[in-house]
C-alpha positions in Angstrom: 93.7 43.8 83.7 93.6 42.9 80.0 94.2 45.2 77.1 93.6 44.5 73.5 94.2 40.9 73.0 97.1 39.4 74.9 98.7 42.6 76.1 98.6 43.4 79.7 98.7 46.9 81.1 100.7 47.0 84.1 100.5 50.1 86.2 103.0 50.7 89.1 102.8 53.7 91.4 105.8 54.4 93.7 104.8 54.8 97.2 101.3 53.1 96.8 102.0 50.6 99.5 103.1 53.2 101.9 100.0 55.2 101.0 97.8 52.2 101.7 99.4 51.6 105.1 99.1 55.2 106.0 95.4 55.2 105.1 94.8 52.1 107.2 96.4 53.9 110.2 94.2 56.9 109.5 91.0 54.9 109.3 91.9 53.1 112.6 92.8 56.3 114.3 90.0 58.6 112.8 87.0 57.6 114.9 88.8 58.5 118.1 90.5 61.5 116.7 87.2 62.8 115.4 85.5 62.3 118.7 88.3 64.1 120.5 88.0 67.0 118.0 84.3 67.3 118.6 84.9 67.5 122.4 87.7 70.1 121.9 85.5 72.3 119.7 82.6 72.0 122.4 85.1 73.1 125.0 86.2 76.0 122.8 82.5 77.0 122.3 82.0 77.0 126.1 85.1 79.2 126.6 83.8 81.6 124.0 80.4 81.9 125.6 82.0 82.5 129.0 84.3 85.2 127.5 81.3 87.1 126.5 79.9 87.2 130.0 80.8 90.2 132.0 83.0 89.6 135.1 80.1 90.5 137.4 78.7 87.1 136.7 79.8 84.4 139.2 81.7 81.3 138.1 78.5 79.3 138.9 76.9 80.4 135.6 80.0 79.7 133.7 80.0 75.9 134.2 79.2 73.6 131.4 78.6 69.9 130.9 79.7 68.3 127.7 78.3 64.9 126.7 78.9 62.8 123.7 77.4 59.9 121.9 77.9 57.8 118.9 75.2 56.7 116.5 76.5 54.3 113.9 79.3 56.0 112.1 78.2 59.4 113.5 79.4 61.1 116.7 77.9 64.2 118.3 78.3 66.3 121.4 75.9 68.5 123.5 77.1 71.3 125.6 74.7 72.3 128.4 75.1 75.0 131.0 74.7 73.6 134.5 73.5 76.8 136.2 69.8 76.6 136.9 69.3 80.2 136.1 71.3 80.3 132.8 68.1 80.2 130.7 66.9 83.4 132.5 70.1 85.3 131.7 70.1 83.9 128.1 66.5 84.4 127.2 65.3 87.1 129.6 62.6 86.9 132.3 59.7 88.8 133.8 60.4 90.9 136.8 59.4 89.7 140.3 60.1 91.1 143.8 61.6 89.3 146.6 58.4 87.6 147.7 57.7 86.3 144.1 55.1 88.9 143.2 55.1 90.1 139.6 56.2 93.7 139.5 55.8 94.3 135.8 58.3 94.6 133.2 60.8 92.3 131.5 64.5 91.9 131.8 65.8 91.2 128.2 68.0 88.2 127.5 71.7 88.6 126.9 71.9 85.8 124.3 75.5 84.9 124.9 75.1 81.4 123.8 73.1 82.3 120.7 75.7 84.9 119.6 78.4 82.4 119.9 76.3 79.8 118.1 75.9 82.1 115.2 79.7 82.8 115.2 80.4 79.0 115.1 78.4 78.6 111.9 81.5 79.9 110.2 84.1 79.0 112.8 83.2 75.4 113.3 84.1 74.0 109.8 87.5 75.8 109.9 88.3 74.4 113.3 87.4 70.8 112.2 89.3 71.2 109.0 92.5 72.2 111.0 92.1 69.1 113.2 91.7 66.9 110.1 94.7 68.5 108.5 96.8 67.8 111.6 95.7 64.1 111.5 96.6 63.8 108.0 100.0 65.4 108.5 100.7 63.2 111.6 100.5 60.1 109.2 102.4 61.9 106.4 99.5 61.5 103.9 
């Protein structure tokens, strides 16, 4: 770097080399750690939905499938309930008798997943920030 004529400006920062090495480790580990964090948050979401369901629901409706994918530099996860009747509990349904005849009326949905999704609008950024902070602390940055 040149500074006014022949004078050179020299800038030394103590610890810069260590910081660069730490950042390299962080960049190398970050994609895996970020993906792991997404799966952990999805699992937490599922547990929070299940906690809202009364004990009278069987364990069959409390089973979830988490799938992840990576698109370029972005990762995402989807969490799907595996119970074939979950959408009926969540969204509601018309009333039918044992023989499948419509009896009139409608059973309103419980919206357990929707309530949890709304809670995670605020909760998700905080959870991810905690995981990022732990990753930074792990590398002493």
